[in-house]
C-alpha positions, 0 to 999 in steps of 0.5 A: 034146444037153446045153447044153455040147455045143450050145455048140460045133458042130465043122464040117470046119475042116481047110482053115481051120486049115491056112490059119491055121497056114501064114499064122502060120508065114510071118508070125512069122519076119518080126516083130521079136524073132522071131530071138531066139525062133528061136535060143533057144526055137524051140518057142515058135513051135510052141506059139503056132501050136498055141494059135492054131490051136486058138483058131481051131478053137474060134472057128469051132465057136462061130460055127457053134453060134450060126448053128445056134441062130439057124437052129433058132430061126427054124425053130421060130418058123416052125413055131409061126407055122404052128401058130398060123395053123392053130389060128386057121383051125380056130377060125374054121371052128368059129366059122363052123360054130357061127354056121351051126348057131345060125342054123339053130336060130333059123330052126327056132325061128322056124318052130316059133313061126310054126306054133304061132301058126298053130295057135293062130289056127286054133283060136281061129278055129274056136272063134269060128266056133262062137259062141253066140247071145249072142256072135253078137249081140255080134259083129254089134253090134260089126260095125255100129259098125265098118262105120258109114261116117259114123263111119269117114269122120269119124274118118279126116278129123277136123275138130275144129270140126264133130264130129257127134252120131252119132260121139259117140253111137257112140263112147260106146256102144262104150266102154260095151259091156263094162259090159253085155256079157261074151262067152264067146269069148276072141277076141271078148273081146279084140276087144271090149276093144281097141275099147272101150279105144280108144273110151273113150280118145277119148271121155274126151279129147273131154269134155276139149276139146269142147262143144256148138255148135248141132247138133254139137260143136266144139273151137273156143276162145273168141277171148279165151283167152290164148296159153298156154291156146290152145297147151295146147288145141291140144295136147289137140285134137291128142291127140284127133285121134291117138286118133281115128286109133287108134280108126279103125284098131281098127274096120278091124281088127275088120272083118277079124276079123268077115270071118274069122268069117263065112268060117269059119262059111260054110265049116263050114256048107258055104257055106249060111247057118245 
């Protein structure tokens, strides 16, 4: 439909036109000056009636066109809103599905990584269970340090004014092991590296804050030391305590590693010591 055709919408207006024409026919003769018109130009009345009737019809048609355009616009807006809501709903469903698939993929990757780590751990454990004589001796030596009750207790309940020579000697020996021993097993090498690094850090800090006192070592500061020196010394001592806790944790971790070696070795030999 062309724009011109949409400008007017003609509805059944016969009733409206009849009412308008009738009203004008009655009213016009009553107006002043109409008598002259009736006497000399009767046709003017009918022309006016025709013009007014046509104007009424066209005005009514225009109003109908505007009303129809408004109704169509509202209907179009409603349809567009419905389509937009439907599109948003589909987009939300697609996003939900994508999130679900992403979670599934992440879970699958996590399971795969866990399985890979388990296989690698099992492979390392199986390899470590077949330690050579040199590595076996080193593993036993490390276990002696990791199972030393005196060393473990002193590190766990550290008293900086009473540091035993046994603890200092054990930590120093542990820190120096990588200089004279190099294991073939990758797992054992990692354990040795972790233990020796923790022991070396503790021993270096010990040399920085402690000195000999009778038959033991102590971090007790001279009473004549200044407040600033005393504060700095306390901070360094606190660091020594933290390094001791870290070494204690590494020793307990090695106990678990060594126990797994023994379990794997006994399982490989049928529960009989080789």
